C-alpha positions as CSV (number, residue, x, y, z in Angstrom):
1,M,-101.1,-74.5,62.9
2,N,-101.1,-77.2,65.4
3,D,-104.4,-79.4,64.3
4,Q,-104.7,-80.9,68.0
5,T,-104.6,-77.4,69.9
6,G,-105.6,-74.8,67.2
7,A,-102.5,-72.9,68.2
8,C,-99.5,-72.0,66.2
9,C,-97.0,-74.0,68.4
10,P,-97.2,-76.0,71.5
11,S,-95.6,-73.5,73.7
12,E,-97.6,-71.4,76.0
13,C,-96.1,-68.1,74.5
14,C,-99.2,-68.0,72.1
15,E,-101.9,-68.3,74.4
16,A,-104.2,-65.5,74.1
17,D,-103.4,-62.7,76.4
18,T,-106.6,-61.1,77.7
19,N,-104.5,-58.1,79.1
20,A,-102.8,-57.5,75.8
21,R,-101.7,-53.7,75.7
22,V,-102.0,-51.3,72.8
23,P,-98.8,-50.6,70.9
24,A,-96.9,-48.1,72.6
25,L,-95.9,-46.2,69.3
26,R,-97.9,-43.7,67.5
27,P,-97.8,-43.9,63.7
28,P,-95.1,-40.9,63.4
29,D,-92.9,-42.9,65.8
30,E,-93.4,-46.1,63.9
31,Q,-92.3,-44.3,60.6
32,R,-89.4,-42.8,62.4
33,L,-88.4,-46.0,63.9
34,S,-88.7,-47.7,60.5
35,E,-86.6,-45.3,58.8
36,L,-83.7,-45.4,61.4
37,C,-84.0,-49.2,61.1
38,R,-83.9,-49.1,57.2
39,A,-80.6,-46.9,57.6
40,L,-79.0,-49.3,60.0
41,A,-79.9,-52.4,57.8
42,H,-76.4,-52.5,56.1
43,P,-73.6,-54.1,58.2
44,A,-71.2,-51.5,56.6
45,R,-73.4,-48.6,58.1
46,V,-73.5,-50.3,61.4
47,H,-69.7,-50.4,61.3
48,I,-69.3,-46.8,60.1
49,L,-71.5,-45.5,63.0
50,G,-69.4,-47.7,65.5
51,V,-66.4,-46.0,64.2
52,L,-67.7,-42.7,64.5
53,L,-68.9,-43.2,68.1
54,A,-65.7,-44.5,68.9
55,K,-63.7,-41.4,67.5
56,N,-66.3,-38.8,68.0
57,V,-65.2,-37.1,65.1
58,C,-63.8,-38.5,61.8
59,V,-62.8,-37.7,58.2
60,A,-64.4,-39.9,55.5
61,G,-61.0,-40.8,54.0
62,E,-60.2,-42.5,57.1
63,L,-63.5,-44.4,57.0
64,A,-62.8,-45.4,53.3
65,G,-59.5,-47.0,54.7
66,Q,-61.2,-48.9,57.7
67,L,-63.5,-50.8,55.3
68,P,-63.0,-53.3,52.5
69,L,-65.1,-51.0,50.3
70,A,-64.5,-48.3,47.5
71,A,-64.6,-44.9,48.7
72,S,-67.5,-43.9,46.4
73,T,-69.4,-46.9,48.4
74,V,-68.6,-45.7,51.7
75,S,-69.6,-42.1,50.7
76,E,-73.1,-43.6,49.6
77,H,-73.1,-45.1,53.1
78,L,-72.5,-41.8,54.8
79,R,-75.2,-40.3,52.5
80,V,-77.7,-42.8,53.8
81,L,-76.8,-42.3,57.3
82,K,-76.8,-38.4,57.0
83,A,-80.0,-38.4,55.2
84,C,-81.8,-40.0,58.1
85,G,-80.1,-37.9,60.6
86,L,-78.0,-40.8,62.4
87,I,-74.7,-38.7,61.5
88,K,-73.9,-35.0,61.1
89,G,-71.4,-33.8,58.7
90,E,-69.4,-30.6,57.8
91,I,-67.4,-29.5,54.7
92,D,-64.1,-28.3,55.8
93,G,-62.3,-27.4,52.6
94,P,-61.8,-30.5,50.3
95,R,-62.6,-32.8,53.3
96,R,-65.9,-33.9,55.1
97,C,-65.9,-34.3,58.6
98,Y,-68.6,-36.6,60.2
99,C,-69.8,-37.4,63.7
100,A,-72.6,-39.4,65.2
101,N,-75.5,-37.7,66.3
102,R,-75.9,-39.1,69.6
103,A,-79.3,-37.4,70.5
104,L,-80.9,-39.2,67.7
105,L,-79.2,-42.4,68.7
106,D,-80.9,-41.9,72.3
107,E,-84.2,-41.3,70.5
108,F,-83.9,-44.4,68.5
109,K,-83.0,-46.5,71.9
110,Q,-86.3,-45.2,73.4
111,L,-88.2,-45.9,70.1
112,V,-86.9,-49.5,70.2
113,G,-87.6,-49.7,73.8
114,A,-91.2,-48.7,73.4
115,L,-92.0,-51.7,71.1
């Protein structure tokens, strides 16, 4: 705290706002946003999602070849993304095909925008 003004910084950004609004997110939305952020908290998962968005559909083996990670590590990242719903996956024989869940990404954008 700044001893002279009692504010945390000399900037006007910390002045009390008498018109402060109530947070726009409800607790369930806060929980969902937190889950999605947690899933995107690793750069490899962000990259994987970007690849899936660019290709629209992808095979896990192709993903492993595009990252400097072991196939088992890529599989774990895919599991995290799928568990929260950011990607969808289908088993086609010995292969698993993944695609981005664009509807959930739109929801994510709305949740972030509501902050």
